[in-house]
N, C-alpha and C positions, 0 to 999 in steps of 0.2 A: 215824588215818592220820598218818604223819609225812612232812614235805616234805624232799627232798634236792636238792642241786645236780646238774645234769648236768655231768660233768667227765670227764677221761680215764679215771678209774677206773670210772665208771658208764656210759660211752658205749655199750659193747657190750650191756649189760643192757637199756638203754632202746631201742637199735636193734633188738634181737631182739624186744622187746615190740611195737614199732610194726609190724614185719614180720609178726608173728603175728596181731595184732588187725586189721590192714588190709592184707593181702598184695596187693590190687589197686593200692594206692598206693605201697607200699614193699617193697623187699627189704632185707635186713640192711645191705648196703653203701650203698644209696641213703639209708636212714634215717641211717646213720652220717655220711655226707657232709652231709646236711641239718643234723643236730644239731651238727656241728662248726663250722657257719657262723654260729651265733647263741649266745644266752644262754638257758639253760633250767633247768627244775626238773621233778621228778616226785614222786609220792607213792605210798605203799604201806605195808603193815604192817612191811616191812623194806626195806633198801637193795637186796636181791636180788630183791624181788618187786614190781615196779612195777604199779600199778593205773591210773595216768593220767600224762600229761605235758603240758607247755606249752613252746613255743620262741618266743622273740622276737628281733627284730633292732633295734638302735638305729639311728636315722637322725639323727645328731648335728646336722647342719646345720639341721634343722627342729625340734630338741628333741622328737622323737617316737620312741616305741617301737612297733614293729609286731608284733602277735601273728601269727606265721607259721603255726604249726600247733599243734593241741592235740587231745586225745582221751582217753577212758578206756574201760576194759573193763567193759561192763555185761553180765555173765554170758556172755561170749564174743562180744558184739557191740560194734563200734566205735561210740562215741556221743560227742556234744558236748552238755554240759548242766550243770545246776546242781551236780552232783558235782564239777565242776572249779573251782568258785568259790574255794576256798583257793589254787589255783595262779594264777588271774587276780589275786587280791589280792596274791599274792607278786610278780607282775610289776609291778603298780601301785606297791607300796611300793618295790621296787627302782628303778623309774623315777623316783619322787620323790627317792630318795636320790642319784640321779645328776643331779638338776636338769632332768629332762625335763618337758615341759608337757602332752604328749598321749600317750594310748595309742590305737592304732587296730587295727581288724580288718576284713578284707574277707570278707564272707559271700556265698556264691553264692545266686542267686535261686531255686534249687529250693525249692518249698514256699512261695514268696512270691507276692503278687498280681501282680508284674511278670514272672513267669517264662514263658518260651516265647511271648513276643509282642514285637513291636517297641516301643521306648520312645517316649513322647511327650517333652515338655520335662522335663529332669531334675528341676527344682525341683518340678514338679507331681507327678512320680512319687514323689519322696521324701516329699512331703506326704501322699500317699495310700497309701503302701506298708503292707501288712498281711501278717501270717503266716497262711497258710492251713493248712499242715501243716509247720510249721518252729518247733518249740518253742524251739530255741536262739536264734532271733532275739529272741523275747520275753524270754528269759533275759538276753541282753546288754542289752536296753532296760531291764530291771528293775535292772541294775547301774549305770545312769547313762550308757550309751552311746547316742548319737543318730545316726541316719542322716544323713550329711553329703555324700555324693557317690554317683554312679552310674558304673560302668565298663561301658558297653554291650558286649555280646557277648564279654566277656573270657574266658569259659569255653566258647565255642562260639556258634553262631547262636541268638540270643534267650535265651542263658544268661548273665545279667549278674552283675556284682559290685556289692555295696552296701557302701560304706565306712562303718563304724561308728566313731565317735570319742568318747572320753571325755577331758574336760579334768581335769587333776589339780589 
C-alpha cells in the first residue's frame, strides 16, 4: 500500500470512502468539511482506491498534534487497528518535522473497564484501565501511547473519553 496526502485533488475520493465505510458518522459533505479542517493522509493500492485514512489537527500553542479521526476498510467494515500503523507513523514523523512534542488521541470508553459506570478519581481510573473488548486501545498502547487523562461523560452518560498521549 502506498501513502498519499489528503489535498484538494483527493478530498472527494477520501470523503466518499469515509461516507461509504461509516455512513452513520459521515455523509460525503460532512466528511469533506472535516477533512478540510486538518492535515491528513490515506493509503491504498492507488490514489483512486483508498483503503484507510487518518486526519490530525495541530495545536500549535501546546506543540501537540491531535489525531481527530482514522479508519480503514476491513472487508466492508469500518475498523481502527494495526493496519493503520503506517498512517500513525506518518503523523508522528510529520509532527516531528514540524517540531511538535506530543501526539494525542481521545478514545471512547466503549469496550474498556470504565465504560457505562460513573468514574472514581481520574488518576485511579487511569491506573486501572483495561481493554475488555477494545483491541485498538491495546494497539495504541503497543505503539507507545499512554493514558494520561479522562474526559468524563464526553460522549454521553457514563461514556467517557480517555486521552492517549505519546511523547515524540
